[in-house]
C-alpha positions as CSV (number, residue, x, y, z in Angstrom):
1,M,91.0,219.0,60.3
2,F,93.7,218.4,63.0
3,F,91.2,217.7,65.7
4,R,89.1,215.4,63.5
5,T,92.3,213.4,62.6
6,T,93.3,213.2,66.3
7,A,89.8,212.0,67.3
8,L,89.9,209.3,64.6
9,I,93.3,208.1,65.9
10,L,92.1,208.1,69.5
11,C,89.1,206.1,68.5
12,F,91.2,203.7,66.5
13,L,93.5,203.1,69.5
14,A,90.6,202.7,71.9
15,F,89.2,200.0,69.6
16,F,92.4,198.1,68.8
17,V,94.7,198.3,71.8
18,P,92.5,196.2,74.1
19,A,92.4,193.6,71.4
20,L,96.2,193.5,71.3
21,A,96.6,193.2,75.1
22,S,97.7,189.8,76.2
23,T,98.5,187.6,79.2
24,I,101.4,185.4,80.1
25,L,100.3,181.9,81.3
26,V,102.8,179.8,83.2
27,P,101.3,176.3,83.2
28,M,102.1,174.1,86.2
29,D,100.9,170.7,85.0
30,E,103.1,168.2,83.0
31,A,103.7,170.8,80.3
32,Q,106.0,172.8,82.6
33,K,109.7,172.0,82.2
34,D,110.8,173.7,85.4
35,H,108.2,173.8,88.1
36,L,110.6,175.0,90.8
37,K,111.9,178.0,88.9
38,S,108.3,178.9,88.0
39,Y,107.8,179.9,91.7
40,G,110.9,182.1,91.4
41,I,109.4,183.8,88.4
42,A,106.1,184.5,90.3
43,Y,108.1,185.9,93.2
44,W,110.2,188.0,90.8
45,V,107.2,189.3,88.9
46,L,105.6,190.5,92.2
47,G,108.9,192.3,92.9
48,Q,108.3,194.3,89.7
49,N,105.0,195.5,91.2
50,V,103.0,193.3,88.8
51,P,100.2,191.3,90.4
52,V,100.1,187.6,89.8
53,D,97.0,185.4,89.4
54,W,97.5,182.0,91.0
55,L,94.9,179.7,89.3
56,L,94.2,177.2,91.9
57,N,93.6,173.7,90.6
58,Y,93.8,175.0,87.0
59,R,96.5,172.9,85.2
60,G,98.5,172.2,88.4
61,G,98.1,175.5,89.9
62,S,99.2,177.8,87.0
63,F,100.3,181.5,87.2
64,A,99.2,184.3,85.0
65,F,100.1,188.0,84.7
66,N,100.0,190.8,82.2
67,H,102.4,190.4,79.3
68,M,105.3,192.7,79.3
69,P,108.5,192.3,77.2
70,Q,110.8,192.4,80.3
71,L,108.7,189.7,82.0
72,E,108.8,187.5,79.0
73,N,112.6,188.0,78.7
74,E,112.9,186.8,82.3
75,L,110.9,183.6,81.6
76,I,113.2,182.9,78.7
77,V,116.5,183.5,80.7
78,R,115.3,181.2,83.5
79,G,114.0,178.4,81.2
80,V,110.4,178.4,82.4
81,S,107.7,177.2,80.1
82,Y,105.0,179.7,79.2
83,T,102.5,180.8,76.6
84,V,101.2,184.2,75.5
85,I,97.5,184.3,75.2
86,S,95.0,187.0,74.3
87,D,93.0,188.7,77.1
88,A,89.9,187.2,75.3
89,Q,91.4,183.7,75.8
90,Y,92.3,184.5,79.4
91,N,88.9,185.8,80.1
92,G,87.6,182.4,78.8
93,I,89.9,180.6,81.4
94,L,88.5,182.8,84.2
95,T,85.1,181.9,83.2
96,E,85.9,178.2,83.4
97,I,87.5,178.7,86.8
98,G,84.6,180.7,88.1
99,A,81.9,178.2,87.2
100,P,80.2,177.0,90.4
101,E,80.7,173.3,89.6
102,A,84.5,173.7,88.9
103,N,86.8,173.1,91.8
104,M,89.1,176.0,90.9
105,D,89.6,179.5,92.0
106,I,91.8,182.6,91.4
107,M,94.0,183.8,94.2
108,K,95.5,187.2,93.7
109,L,99.1,187.5,94.7
110,E,100.0,191.2,95.4
111,K,103.0,191.4,97.7
112,V,106.6,190.1,98.0
113,P,107.0,188.1,101.1
114,K,110.1,188.9,103.0
115,V,111.7,185.5,103.9
116,A,113.9,184.5,106.7
117,V,115.6,181.1,107.3
118,Y,116.4,180.2,110.9
119,S,119.8,178.4,110.6
120,P,123.2,178.5,112.4
121,K,125.9,180.6,110.8
122,S,128.4,177.7,111.1
123,K,128.4,175.0,108.5
124,M,126.4,171.8,109.6
125,P,127.2,168.4,108.0
126,W,123.7,168.3,106.4
127,D,121.9,170.6,104.0
128,D,118.4,172.1,104.2
129,A,115.8,171.5,101.6
130,V,114.3,174.9,101.9
131,T,117.5,176.8,101.4
132,L,118.4,174.5,98.5
133,V,115.1,175.2,96.8
134,L,115.0,178.9,97.5
135,T,118.5,179.2,96.0
136,Y,117.6,177.1,92.9
137,A,114.3,179.1,92.4
138,E,116.2,182.4,92.8
139,I,114.1,183.6,95.7
140,P,116.1,185.7,98.1
141,Y,116.2,185.1,101.8
142,D,118.1,186.2,105.0
143,V,119.6,183.8,107.4
144,I,118.9,184.6,111.0
145,Y,119.5,182.6,114.2
146,D,119.1,182.9,117.9
147,K,120.8,186.2,118.4
148,E,118.7,187.9,115.8
149,I,115.5,186.4,117.2
150,V,116.2,187.3,120.8
151,Q,117.1,190.9,119.7
152,E,113.5,191.2,118.2
153,Q,114.4,191.1,114.4
154,L,111.6,188.6,113.5
155,P,109.0,191.3,112.9
156,K,110.9,192.4,109.9
157,Y,109.9,189.2,108.1
158,D,106.6,187.8,106.8
159,W,107.7,184.2,106.5
160,L,110.1,182.1,108.7
161,H,111.5,178.7,108.0
162,L,112.9,176.5,110.8
163,H,116.1,174.7,109.5
164,H,116.8,171.2,110.7
165,E,116.9,172.2,114.4
166,D,116.6,170.8,117.9
167,F,114.7,173.3,120.1
168,T,115.0,171.1,123.2
169,G,118.7,171.9,123.6
170,Q,119.9,168.3,123.2
171,Y,122.1,169.1,120.1
172,G,120.0,166.8,117.8
173,K,120.4,163.8,120.1
174,F,123.7,163.1,118.2
175,Y,125.5,162.4,121.3
176,A,125.7,158.7,121.0
177,S,127.1,158.6,117.5
178,Y,128.8,161.9,116.9
179,R,130.0,163.4,120.3
180,H,133.6,162.9,119.3
181,Y,133.2,164.6,115.9
182,P,134.7,168.1,115.5
183,W,131.5,169.5,114.0
184,Y,129.5,168.3,117.0
185,Q,131.9,169.7,119.5
186,E,132.0,173.0,117.7
187,Q,128.2,173.2,117.6
188,Q,128.0,172.6,121.4
189,R,130.7,175.2,122.0
190,E,129.2,177.8,119.9
191,S,125.7,177.2,121.3
192,E,127.0,177.6,124.9
193,E,128.9,180.7,124.2
194,S,125.8,182.2,122.4
195,A,123.6,181.3,125.4
196,K,126.0,183.0,127.8
197,E,126.4,186.1,125.6
198,L,122.6,186.5,125.4
199,G,122.2,186.1,129.2
200,F,121.1,182.5,129.5
201,A,122.6,179.9,131.8
202,K,121.7,177.0,129.6
203,V,121.4,176.4,125.8
204,S,117.9,174.9,126.5
205,Q,116.9,178.1,128.2
206,L,118.0,180.2,125.2
207,K,116.1,177.8,122.8
208,M,113.0,178.2,124.9
209,A,113.2,182.0,124.6
210,V,113.6,181.6,120.9
211,V,110.6,179.3,120.7
212,N,108.5,181.9,122.5
213,K,109.6,184.6,120.2
214,I,108.7,182.5,117.2
215,K,105.3,181.8,118.8
216,D,104.8,185.6,119.2
217,F,105.8,186.0,115.6
218,T,103.2,183.6,114.4
219,A,100.5,185.0,116.8
220,G,101.1,188.5,115.3
221,G,100.4,187.2,111.8
222,G,103.5,185.6,110.7
223,F,103.8,182.5,108.5
224,L,105.9,179.7,110.1
225,F,107.2,176.7,108.2
226,A,109.2,173.8,109.5
227,M,110.6,170.5,108.4
228,C,112.1,167.4,109.9
229,S,113.1,167.8,113.7
230,A,112.2,171.5,113.8
231,T,108.6,170.3,113.9
232,D,108.3,168.0,116.8
233,T,111.2,169.6,118.9
234,Y,109.4,172.9,118.6
235,D,106.2,171.5,120.1
236,I,108.0,169.5,122.7
237,A,109.8,172.7,123.8
238,L,106.5,174.5,124.1
239,A,104.9,171.7,126.2
240,A,108.1,171.5,128.4
241,E,108.4,175.1,129.2
242,D,109.9,175.5,132.8
243,V,110.4,171.6,132.9
244,D,113.9,170.2,132.6
245,I,113.9,167.4,130.1
246,V,117.6,167.7,129.2
247,E,120.2,165.3,130.6
248,A,123.5,166.2,132.2
249,M,125.7,165.6,129.2
250,F,123.8,168.4,127.4
251,D,123.3,171.0,130.2
252,G,125.3,169.9,133.3
253,D,122.4,168.7,135.4
254,A,119.9,165.9,135.6
255,T,116.4,166.0,134.2
256,D,113.2,166.4,136.2
257,P,112.2,162.9,137.2
258,N,108.5,163.9,136.8
259,A,109.0,165.7,133.5
260,Q,106.6,163.6,131.5
261,S,103.7,164.4,133.9
262,K,104.5,168.1,133.8
263,L,104.2,168.5,130.0
264,D,101.5,171.0,129.1
265,Y,100.0,170.0,125.7
266,S,97.7,173.1,125.7
267,K,100.8,175.2,124.7
268,T,101.6,173.2,121.6
269,F,100.7,174.0,118.0
270,A,100.2,170.4,116.5
271,F,100.7,167.6,118.9
272,Q,99.2,166.2,122.1
273,D,99.6,163.3,124.6
274,F,103.0,162.4,123.3
275,R,105.7,160.8,125.4
276,I,109.2,162.2,125.4
277,S,112.3,160.0,125.0
278,R,114.1,160.0,128.3
279,N,117.1,158.1,127.0
280,P,120.0,160.6,125.9
281,L,121.6,157.8,123.8
282,E,118.5,157.3,121.7
283,Y,118.3,159.2,118.4
284,E,114.7,160.3,119.0
285,Y,112.9,162.9,120.9
286,S,109.5,161.4,121.5
287,D,106.9,159.0,120.0
288,I,105.6,161.6,117.8
289,D,107.8,160.3,115.0
290,M,106.9,157.0,113.5
291,Q,109.7,154.5,114.0
292,P,111.2,152.4,111.2
293,Q,109.9,149.1,112.5
294,E,106.4,150.6,112.3
295,R,106.8,151.7,108.7
296,P,107.0,148.4,106.5
297,V,107.9,150.5,103.5
298,S,111.1,151.2,101.5
299,E,112.2,153.8,99.0
300,A,110.4,151.8,96.2
301,N,107.0,151.9,97.9
302,D,107.0,154.8,100.4
303,Y,104.4,157.4,99.3
304,F,101.9,159.7,100.7
305,Q,98.7,161.2,99.2
306,L,97.8,164.9,99.1
307,F,94.2,165.8,100.0
308,T,92.0,167.6,97.6
309,F,90.3,170.7,99.1
310,S,87.6,172.9,97.8
311,A,89.3,175.8,96.0
312,K,86.4,178.2,96.5
313,W,85.7,177.2,100.1
314,D,89.0,176.3,101.5
315,P,91.6,178.4,99.7
316,I,94.5,178.1,102.2
317,P,95.0,174.4,102.2
318,T,94.2,174.4,98.5
319,M,97.2,176.8,97.9
320,L,99.4,174.8,100.1
321,T,98.7,171.5,98.1
322,Q,99.0,172.8,94.6
323,N,100.9,170.2,92.5
324,H,100.9,168.4,89.2
325,V,100.5,165.0,91.0
326,K,98.6,163.9,94.1
327,T,100.9,161.0,95.1
328,I,104.2,162.2,96.6
329,K,107.3,160.1,97.1
330,G,108.1,159.7,100.8
331,F,111.5,160.6,102.2
332,M,113.1,160.1,105.6
333,G,114.6,162.5,108.2
334,Q,115.3,162.5,111.9
335,T,111.6,163.2,112.1
336,T,110.0,161.4,109.1
337,A,106.3,161.1,109.7
338,F,103.9,162.3,112.4
339,R,101.9,159.7,114.4
340,K,98.3,160.6,113.5
341,S,96.9,159.5,116.9
342,L,99.0,162.3,118.5
343,V,98.0,165.2,116.2
344,K,95.4,167.6,117.6
345,P,92.0,167.2,116.0
346,E,91.8,170.9,114.8
347,V,95.0,170.5,112.6
348,V,94.4,170.4,108.9
349,V,95.9,167.3,107.4
350,M,97.1,167.9,103.9
351,G,99.1,164.8,103.1
352,E,99.2,161.3,104.8
353,N,99.7,157.7,104.4
354,K,96.4,156.4,105.8
355,E,97.4,152.8,105.9
356,L,100.3,153.5,108.1
357,G,98.4,155.9,110.3
358,E,101.0,158.7,109.6
359,I,100.7,162.3,108.6
360,R,103.4,163.9,106.4
361,Y,102.2,167.4,105.8
362,M,99.9,169.5,107.9
363,H,98.8,173.1,108.6
364,G,97.1,175.1,111.4
365,T,96.5,178.6,112.7
366,Y,97.7,180.3,115.9
367,A,96.0,183.6,116.7
368,R,96.5,185.7,113.6
369,G,99.2,183.6,112.0
370,T,99.6,180.2,110.5
371,W,102.1,177.3,110.7
372,T,103.0,174.3,108.4
373,F,104.8,171.2,109.4
374,Y,106.3,168.9,106.8
375,G,108.0,165.6,107.8
376,G,111.3,164.4,106.4
377,H,114.5,166.0,105.4
378,D,115.0,166.1,101.6
379,P,112.2,165.3,99.2
380,E,114.7,164.0,96.5
381,D,117.1,162.1,98.8
382,Y,115.2,159.3,100.5
383,Q,117.7,158.7,103.3
384,H,119.7,161.8,103.7
385,L,122.7,160.9,105.8
386,V,125.1,163.2,107.9
387,G,127.9,164.3,105.6
388,E,126.2,163.6,102.3
389,D,126.6,166.0,99.3
390,P,123.7,168.4,98.8
391,T,121.0,167.5,96.2
392,D,121.5,169.1,92.8
393,L,118.0,170.4,92.1
394,A,118.9,170.9,88.4
395,L,118.3,167.2,88.3
396,F,114.8,167.5,89.9
397,P,113.2,170.6,88.3
398,N,109.8,169.1,88.5
399,S,110.0,167.7,92.0
400,P,106.5,167.4,93.5
401,G,107.9,167.2,97.0
402,Y,109.9,170.4,96.6
403,R,106.8,172.2,95.2
404,L,105.0,171.8,98.5
405,I,107.8,173.9,100.1
406,L,107.4,176.6,97.4
407,N,103.6,176.7,97.8
408,N,104.3,177.9,101.4
409,I,106.7,180.6,100.2
410,L,104.0,182.2,97.9
411,F,101.2,181.8,100.6
412,P,102.0,185.1,102.3
413,A,101.8,187.0,99.0
414,A,98.0,186.1,98.6
415,K,95.3,188.8,99.0
416,K,93.5,187.7,102.1
417,K,90.0,186.1,101.5
418,K,87.5,185.3,104.1
419,Q,87.6,181.6,104.6
420,K,84.1,180.1,104.2
421,T,84.5,177.1,106.4
């Protein structure tokens, strides 16, 4: 009798428990009240050893994972919109996504990316959009700088962001406007002391060593993300290896008069045929960045369009462009927009203003790794000036511009698929 009863109970459980199983769906369309914290939830769930489905092009790039009480509690605490659906309902969504005619796909997220932000330890009079959004989304990261990179600590990380940086060793070309300011003088002093401590005669030589370490990190399979001046100055430094492009007020000696002709564009990630700015008093590094007089736009009408990619055939750019809108508000920076004519043809353009001939968001591969460059400084502060207060992201929880940054954070978590094109 006991065994018969036990068998009946087991049959009952086998029949009913699957029917009771459920899935948490985190929508990423207009129904989501906090898009930015939703990425933090996906990151946190992965940290609980629970896989996450990233539903590419489904309701703005929604997330889904198995329902567990502790996961639902975290969603409530963080104020993220979600629904609990039956597995039968979720299977219906998967069928819809899997239809050959549907430009949608499922990307399995399986690991927690270890994130590093390249940033000086001292306080700079500007903030960084990536650190702001990582903090708001509650995604942990380590801050590293030249010393850690020279001492080979980069391999500990999966993803590296380059803070607003000048890799040419010209201190952001702030000399004309800010050379008498205490923060500028402190930055120069710290940089020179660091270069000497690490065995380099010049700051530009230290930065070149850092640039090559980052290049090796990317080649080995790392994920590199850069914004603002960390994009073009990185490529300029690569092209100018062993060429002195730094004037005496920055490093004590004059530039190579033939520097322009000695640039090697084959070493760069994104740009070619650019001309460097030889004027140390000019707040610009090269003609890569579109100039204000070439951009007849203002805050009211400055926008760029995201490209739509095939989710099933081009999953990488599809992941990086997930959003609830396709038109993104433009925003300025020391490097605002990349001149399209100077971008290498193999680069994948993901966001541009076609009429102005400028690219705002792009991606490429280098050896086993990938890089993404994003123009501008702060997606929710159109003209972020030196000394301004940081943006309060609690006021912009649905920011499409900041979503593009967080797409890149989750990208390394994806289970690798063979790209079909």
